[in-house]
GUDODREN-528550 format. One record per residue (C-alpha): residue number from 0; residue in one letter; x, y, z. Coordinates in Angstrom, 1 decimal, decimal comma, always signed. Each point is the difference from the previous one (the first is absolute). Layout:
% GUDODREN-528550
{rec NUM "A" {X Y Z}} ...
This chain:
% GUDODREN-528550
{rec 0 "M" {+3,4 +14,6 +14,0}} {rec 1 "F" {+0,3 -1,0 -3,6}} {rec 2 "L" {-1,0 +0,5 -3,4}} {rec 3 "F" {-0,2 -3,4 -2,2}} {rec 4 "L" {+0,7 -0,9 -3,2}} {rec 5 "V" {-2,0 -3,9 -0,8}} {rec 6 "N" {-0,8 -2,4 -2,7}} {rec 7 "A" {+0,0 -3,5 -0,1}} {rec 8 "S" {+3,5 -1,1 +0,5}} {rec 9 "G" {+1,1 +2,4 +2,7}} {rec 10 "A" {+0,0 +3,2 +1,7}} {rec 11 "E" {+2,1 +3,0 +0,5}} {rec 12 "R" {-0,1 +2,3 +3,2}} {rec 13 "R" {+0,9 +3,6 +0,6}} {rec 14 "C" {+0,3 +1,8 +3,2}} {rec 15 "S" {-2,3 +3,3 -0,1}} {rec 16 "G" {+2,0 +1,5 +2,4}} {rec 17 "C" {+3,7 -0,4 -1,4}} {rec 18 "G" {-0,7 -1,7 -3,8}} {rec 19 "S" {+2,0 -2,6 +0,6}} {rec 20 "C" {-0,9 -3,2 -1,8}} {rec 21 "A" {+0,0 -3,7 +0,5}} {rec 22 "F" {-1,3 -3,2 -1,8}} {rec 23 "I" {-2,3 -2,4 +1,8}} {rec 24 "A" {+1,5 -3,6 +0,1}} {rec 25 "D" {+1,2 -1,2 -3,5}} {rec 26 "S" {-1,7 +3,1 -1,7}} {rec 27 "E" {+2,8 +1,3 -1,6}} {rec 28 "E" {+1,4 -3,2 -2,1}} {rec 29 "Y" {-3,3 +0,4 -1,8}} {rec 30 "W" {-0,6 +3,8 -0,1}} {rec 31 "N" {+0,8 +0,5 -3,7}} {rec 32 "E" {-2,1 +0,3 -3,1}} {rec 33 "E" {+0,6 -3,8 -1,3}} {rec 34 "S" {-1,7 -1,0 +3,2}} {rec 35 "W" {-2,6 +2,3 +0,4}} {rec 36 "E" {-1,8 -1,4 -3,7}} {rec 37 "G" {-2,8 +2,6 -0,1}} {rec 38 "D" {+0,0 +0,0 +4,1}} {rec 39 "E" {+1,9 +3,4 +0,6}} {rec 40 "P" {+0,4 +1,2 +3,9}} {rec 41 "G" {-2,4 +2,6 +0,8}} {rec 42 "G" {-0,8 +2,1 +3,1}} {rec 43 "A" {-1,7 -1,6 +2,7}} {rec 44 "G" {-2,8 +2,3 +0,8}} {rec 45 "C" {-2,9 +0,0 +3,1}} {rec 46 "P" {-3,7 +0,5 -1,2}} {rec 47 "C" {+0,1 +3,2 +1,8}} {rec 48 "G" {+2,5 +1,5 -2,2}} {rec 49 "S" {+3,2 -0,5 +2,5}} {rec 50 "E" {+3,1 -1,7 -1,2}} {rec 51 "E" {+1,7 -0,4 +3,3}} {rec 52 "F" {+0,4 -3,1 +1,9}} {rec 53 "E" {+1,3 -2,1 +2,5}} {rec 54 "A" {+0,9 -3,4 -1,0}} {rec 55 "A" {+0,1 -3,7 +1,0}} {rec 56 "V" {+1,4 -2,8 -1,9}} {rec 57 "A" {-1,0 -3,7 +0,5}} {rec 58 "F" {+2,1 -2,7 -1,1}} {rec 59 "S" {-2,0 -3,7 -0,2}} {rec 60 "L" {+2,3 -2,9 +0,4}} {rec 61 "G" {-0,2 -3,5 -1,6}} {rec 62 "G" {+0,4 -3,4 +1,9}} {rec 63 "D" {+3,7 +0,2 -0,6}} {rec 64 "G" {+0,4 +3,2 +1,4}} {rec 65 "L" {+0,6 +2,3 -3,4}} {rec 66 "V" {-1,8 +3,0 -0,7}} {rec 67 "R" {-2,9 -0,4 -2,3}} {rec 68 "W" {-2,0 +3,3 +0,0}} {rec 69 "V" {+1,0 +3,4 +0,7}} {rec 70 "T" {-3,0 +2,3 +0,9}} {rec 71 "V" {+0,1 +3,5 +0,5}} {rec 72 "G" {-2,8 +1,7 +1,8}} {rec 73 "L" {-0,5 +3,9 +0,4}} {rec 74 "R" {-1,8 +2,2 +2,6}} {rec 75 "C" {-1,2 +3,3 -1,0}} {rec 76 "V" {+1,8 +2,6 +2,6}} {rec 77 "K" {-3,1 +2,6 -1,2}} {rec 78 "D" {-3,4 -2,3 +0,9}} {rec 79 "G" {+1,6 -3,5 +0,8}} {rec 80 "F" {-1,5 -1,9 -2,9}} {rec 81 "C" {+2,3 -3,3 -0,5}} {rec 82 "G" {+0,5 -2,1 -2,9}} {rec 83 "V" {+2,4 -2,5 -1,3}} {rec 84 "Y" {+1,5 +2,0 -2,9}} {rec 85 "A" {+2,5 -2,7 -1,3}} {rec 86 "D" {+0,6 -3,7 +0,2}} {rec 87 "W" {+2,0 -2,3 -1,8}} {rec 88 "K" {+1,3 -3,6 -0,2}} {rec 89 "I" {+3,8 -1,2 +1,0}} {rec 90 "D" {+1,1 -2,9 -2,2}} {rec 91 "Y" {+3,5 -0,7 +0,8}} {rec 92 "G" {+2,2 -0,4 +3,1}} {rec 93 "P" {+1,5 +0,6 +2,3}} {rec 94 "T" {-1,8 +2,9 +1,3}} {rec 95 "D" {+1,1 +0,9 +3,4}} {rec 96 "H" {+1,4 +3,3 -1,2}} {rec 97 "L" {-3,9 +1,1 -1,1}} {rec 98 "L" {-0,8 +0,4 +3,4}} {rec 99 "T" {+2,4 +2,6 +0,9}} {rec 100 "M" {-0,9 +2,2 -3,3}} {rec 101 "V" {-2,9 +2,1 +1,0}} 
């Protein structure tokens, strides 16, 4: 189970058990005030009030095989509510490294 900070350009997950943190895909590269431009990360929350989630990360690939979009879906562990909490465009290559950074 995880707690999440999300914005338009990325996501960071924190293990609710041990507290360790990790960025999703290339989020760390854009996790700074210059990149936020009024879109500071905020805590993901479920309509039920819970902030603990299970997560899934999806990658949309272009015809050239490069990652073009990263999407983070979260499922509330309290009531099962599911939703897309973050997604962002990838406009560079190569992108193979992103597939292992979840």
